[in-house]
C-alpha positions in Angstrom: 119.7 109.2 213.2 119.0 112.3 215.8 122.1 115.0 216.3 124.6 112.9 213.8 124.2 110.0 215.9 122.1 106.9 215.2 119.3 106.1 217.7 117.2 103.3 216.2 119.5 100.9 214.2 116.7 98.3 213.2 115.0 101.8 212.1 118.2 102.5 209.9 118.6 98.9 208.5 114.9 98.4 207.2 115.4 102.1 205.8 119.0 101.3 203.8 117.3 97.8 202.6 114.3 100.0 201.1 116.7 102.2 199.3 118.8 99.2 197.6 115.5 97.5 196.5 114.4 100.4 195.0 117.8 101.7 193.3 119.4 98.5 192.9 122.3 98.8 190.1 121.7 96.8 187.1 125.2 95.7 186.5 127.3 93.6 188.9 129.7 95.9 191.0 131.8 95.4 193.9 130.5 95.6 197.7 132.1 98.4 198.4 130.1 101.0 201.2 131.7 104.3 202.0 130.1 105.9 205.1 130.2 109.5 206.1 130.6 110.0 209.8 130.8 113.0 212.0 134.3 114.5 212.9 134.0 113.4 216.3 132.3 110.2 215.7 133.7 107.5 218.6 134.6 104.1 218.0 131.0 103.1 219.8 129.5 105.2 216.9 131.5 104.1 214.3 130.8 100.2 215.7 127.1 100.9 215.3 127.3 102.3 211.9 129.2 98.9 210.9 126.5 97.0 212.4 123.6 98.6 210.3 125.8 98.4 207.3 126.5 95.0 207.2 123.2 93.9 208.1 121.8 95.7 205.2 124.3 95.8 202.6 126.8 92.7 203.5 129.7 94.5 202.1 133.1 93.1 201.3 134.9 96.6 202.5 133.9 99.4 204.5 135.7 103.1 204.0 134.5 105.6 206.8 135.6 109.4 205.5 134.5 112.5 207.4 131.5 114.2 206.1 133.4 117.6 206.0 136.1 116.1 203.9 133.7 114.1 201.8 131.7 117.8 201.3 135.1 119.6 200.0 135.7 116.6 197.4 132.3 116.9 196.1 132.1 120.5 196.1 135.1 120.5 194.0 137.0 122.6 196.6 139.5 120.2 198.2 142.7 121.3 196.7 144.6 124.0 199.2 143.8 125.6 202.4 140.0 124.9 202.6 137.8 126.2 205.5 134.7 124.2 204.7 130.9 124.5 207.2 128.3 121.9 207.5 125.6 123.4 208.8 122.9 121.0 208.8 119.5 120.7 210.7 120.9 119.1 213.8 124.6 119.7 213.7 127.0 122.0 212.5 131.0 120.9 211.4 133.7 122.9 210.7 136.8 121.5 208.8 140.0 122.6 207.9 141.5 121.1 204.6 145.2 121.2 203.1 145.1 119.6 200.0 141.8 117.4 200.9 143.5 116.1 204.0 141.4 117.4 207.3 144.1 118.6 209.4 141.6 120.2 212.2 137.9 120.1 213.1 134.9 121.2 215.3 131.9 120.3 216.1 128.3 121.1 217.8 124.9 119.9 217.8 123.5 123.0 217.2 121.8 123.6 213.4 119.6 125.7 211.1 116.1 123.3 212.9 117.3 125.2 216.3 117.0 128.7 214.2 113.3 127.4 213.4 112.8 126.8 217.3 113.9 130.5 218.1 116.9 131.3 217.9 118.8 134.1 215.8 120.6 133.5 212.5 123.2 135.5 214.4 123.4 133.2 217.1 123.8 130.4 214.9 126.6 132.6 213.1 128.5 132.9 216.6 128.5 129.8 217.5 130.2 129.1 213.9 132.8 131.8 214.4 133.6 130.7 217.6 134.2 127.3 216.3 136.6 128.7 213.7 138.4 130.4 216.2 139.1 127.2 218.0 140.6 125.8 215.2 142.5 128.8 214.4 144.4 129.1 218.0 146.1 126.2 217.5 149.5 126.8 216.4 150.0 123.7 214.3 147.5 124.6 211.9 147.3 128.5 212.5 149.5 128.7 209.0 147.2 126.7 207.1 144.0 128.5 208.9 145.6 132.1 207.9 145.5 131.0 203.7 142.0 129.6 204.2 140.5 132.5 206.1 142.0 134.7 203.2 140.3 132.3 200.5 137.0 132.1 202.4 134.7 129.8 203.7 132.7 127.1 202.0 129.7 126.2 203.0 127.3 123.3 202.4 124.3 121.9 204.3 121.0 123.2 204.8 122.8 126.5 206.1 123.6 126.8 202.6 120.3 127.6 201.6 120.0 130.1 203.5 120.9 133.8 202.2 120.6 135.6 205.6 122.7 133.1 206.8 125.5 133.3 204.6 125.3 137.0 205.2 125.3 137.0 209.0 128.8 134.6 208.5 130.3 137.0 206.2 129.8 139.9 208.5 130.5 137.6 211.7 133.8 136.4 210.5 134.7 139.1 207.9 135.7 136.6 205.3 134.2 135.6 201.7 131.2 133.3 202.6 130.0 130.8 198.9 128.0 128.1 199.5 128.8 125.3 197.3 127.3 124.6 194.1 124.9 121.6 195.5 125.3 121.8 199.1 122.6 119.6 199.9 124.2 116.4 197.7 127.9 117.4 198.4 129.0 115.2 200.6 127.2 112.2 198.6 129.1 113.1 195.8 132.7 113.3 197.8 131.3 109.9 199.1 130.7 108.2 195.6 134.4 109.6 194.4 135.9 108.2 197.3 134.3 105.1 196.8 135.4 105.0 193.0 138.8 105.9 194.2 138.9 102.8 196.5 137.8 101.0 194.0 140.7 101.6 192.2 143.0 101.5 194.9 141.9 98.2 197.1 144.6 98.6 199.8 143.8 102.1 200.5 141.0 103.2 203.3 139.6 100.1 203.3 138.3 99.0 207.1 137.8 95.3 208.1 134.3 95.1 210.0 136.4 94.9 213.8 135.0 93.3 216.9 133.0 96.0 219.1 134.9 98.4 221.5 135.0 97.7 225.0 131.9 98.5 226.6 129.9 98.2 223.5 126.9 96.2 224.1 
């Protein structure tokens, strides 16, 4: 994966197969796979991921969930109006959620790895603030955005482990910024909870293995 996009399908397929062999469950379970996707994933991006998941795991059902929504669920913060920032090594995503439903989001191919390459933490905080403003400026979601801003921002991903970034975000946005208790695994936990919910309600959320979108090789 690079900047949130699949760039080497065979390598990804091989890695998933190795993980499955290493952590294969000891009891039979329904082959349901939940895959997290960036908020700006295209149909071609989803198709490429479907191909990898099918080749490596052969699921009967596949459920896509936006990473920021999965992280909100995994962080236990999905109820009510919520502003969540997933600041990863290579991409940053901002999601505005209302009772666990994603109603607005922004993404940029910029993350903590770029900070290590010489960009200042203040510049990364400024990028996050710009994305938050873009969400707030949408009239349809402004009331929810106001409620979320009053509550503060939940931070997950690599950025949540950086006190300097947390302080810079709080100062730039002038709101409380709270790192999730388990920022690195919040999305994974949320995806697992989504899988459990989908297993209990088989007709909700599962997507068929659709043909390739037009123009996809």
